[in-house]
N, C-alpha and C positions, 0 to 999 in steps of 0.2 A: 344071386341075392343075400347069400351067407357073406362073401366079401364085401358088399355094399352095406351091409349091418355094421361088419366090422369097421369098414372106415367113420361110419357113422358114430359109431360108439367111442372111438378113437376122439374123434372130433368135440364130443360132448365134452369132453374132458377139460376143452381148452374155454368152455361158457363161465363165464363167472356169474352168468346169470341164471344157471343152470344148478341144481342143488341135489346131488343123489345119494342120500346117506347111508351108509350100512345098517343091517337093522340095527345092530347093536349099539347105534349113536342114538338110539330113539329111546332108549333104557337110561333114567325113568323118563327124559321129554329131548328132544332135540336144543341145542346150544341157542337157535336162534327163535327158540318160543317166548311171546311176550316181547319180542324185541326185532321184530321183520321193518316195522317201520322205521323205529331211531339207526338199526343197525345197518338193513338193504336199503330202503326207500331214502331214508335219511329228510323224511318229515312226518308229518301226521295225520297223512290224507287216509280216508277210508279205504278201507282192504276189501278188495273182491275177490271170492276164489271161481275157478271153473273146475269142478269137477269129471275128472276121465276125460280132460283135455285134447286127445288125441295130435293132431298136427298144430295146434293153437290157433287155431283160425277164429275161433271166437273169444278167448282171451284177448288176442293183438286186436281183432276189432273194434272190443269194447274200448280199450285202450289206446286205439286212435282217436275214438268219438269224447273219451271223458280222461283230460289229459291232467286232471285234478284229483283223480283216484287213484289207487293203487293194484295191480291182478296180479294173480297167482292160478296157475295152471298146473292143476295135479293129473300125470297119468303114470300107468307102471312101465309103458313100451318105450323106451329111449329111441329105439328108430323113428318113433312118429315124435317125439317131440325136440330131435335133430330139425325138423322143420320151422317149426315154431324157434327155436333157439336162432337159426340162423336170419331170420324174416328181424327179430329183435334186433339181430349186430347192423344188419342192411340198414334198418330205419333206427337204428340208433333209439330204442324207446326208452326212457330211465321208467317208465313206470310198470315195466313186465318182467315177472322171473316166472321161471318155473321146478317143480318138483316132483322129480323122479317114485314115486311110490305109490300106496295104496290108500283110497280112502279111510280104511278101518284103523288108519293112525292118526289123526287127525288133531286128537286129543295131545299126541304127541308133539304136535307143530305147532300149535295153537292154544296161547293163556284164554282164559273166560274173557269175552266182550272185544276178541280181539279181531274178528271177522264183522263187517256188517253186512254182506251179499253172498248171496253163494249162487251159481248157474249149473243147472244140469242138465247138459244137452247131449239129445239124442244117446243116453245110456245104453248098457246093456241088459235088457229085461228081464234074465235069467230065469228063462221057463222052468218051472219045476222048480226053482231056487228063491222064494218068494224071500226068504230073512237077509238075501244078497243083495237084493235090491234099494239102489240110492236113495229111496224113498219110502225103504221099510222102519218100521219102527226103529228099531237099533240106530239106525243111523239118523232118522231124526232126535235120537236124544242126543247123539255126540255134537251134532248142528249146534241145538239147541246151548251146550257147553260151552262153544267158543264163540258165538254169534252174540254182538252188541243189541239188544233191544232196540228198536221194534228190527228187526233184520228179516230182509226180503231172501225169499227164495225161490229160483224160477225151474219149471223144467220143460221143456221143449224134447216132444216124441213123435215118430211115425206108427210108435208101436197103441194100437186099441187096448190090448189088453193092461199094459204096464198104466197106460192114463188111466183107464178104470179103476182099475188097482190103489194108484195115489189117490183120487177122489176118494174112494172108501176108506183108507187109511186117514185121511184129514177128517173124515166126519167123527171118527174116532177118536182123535190123538188131538189135545187143545192147540185148536191152529183157526186163521181167519184165511177165507180165501178172498184173495181182491181180485181177481181176475182168472177166468176159466173159458175155453173154445177149444172145438173139435176140430176146427178149421182155421185156424189164423190167420191166412192169408186169405181167405173168403169175409170173412169176418170182422177184421182188425187190418184193412191194407195201410192204413197210416199211421198203425202202433209202433212205435222206435223200435221194437222186440223185432218187427219184421226187416230191417234194413240191414242185418248182417245174417248171413248165409253159409254153412260151412258149404264144403266141396260137396258133398255127399245129398247136403238138404237140396242143392239147387238141382242134382240129378233126381231126384225124388218127385221135386215137385215139375220137373217137365215131364214124366212118368203119371203125373195126376195122380200122386201123393197128396193126402192131407196130413197136417202139420199141425198136431195137435199142443195147447202151450196151456201151462195154469203160473199163477202169481200166488204166492201165500205168503203169511208170515207166522210163525210158532207163537203160541203165547204161554210161558212156563206155569 
């Protein structure tokens, strides 16, 4: 397994659509901040982020459906990102790139109003570490700083506690909930959000697990 990871890390270095900045490159900001559309995608299409994108299945699924939008998947695990990078290379998807980094550094990567949409798909629920959850107030503040109003945020999760926590936070935070359900595939079988599934999501559905979903916008 260690040898396979090493091979993937080496291969990752060859992908022009994968950015792996060192920590010092983020201070005061990454050189592409405010320039993703101009310098990377070569257009002014809206930018969508997926946080904790793993193998990039959701990022790539969205990019296939929306060729007139740009997509950036962010994850800290290089071995996972390798799979997404391979798929982008094989399919020659021009509207997808990946960043190997933590979501804590979003303000170093993106300028105010540079991002139009954010997807948070099956994040670590961080039991006992609420401040680290990707829907914690600290992260919502970061999203506000980089999103172009009225930016939309999506959360898909199989974790009941995280879903309930997120709804409670949004009641306290300036926001507008646009859609919410504790069982997406039962309540909204035709909803476009249900047309893309990650590998593990499909397994959970086969096991009878319910997938919760909430769509909201932040109101500064």
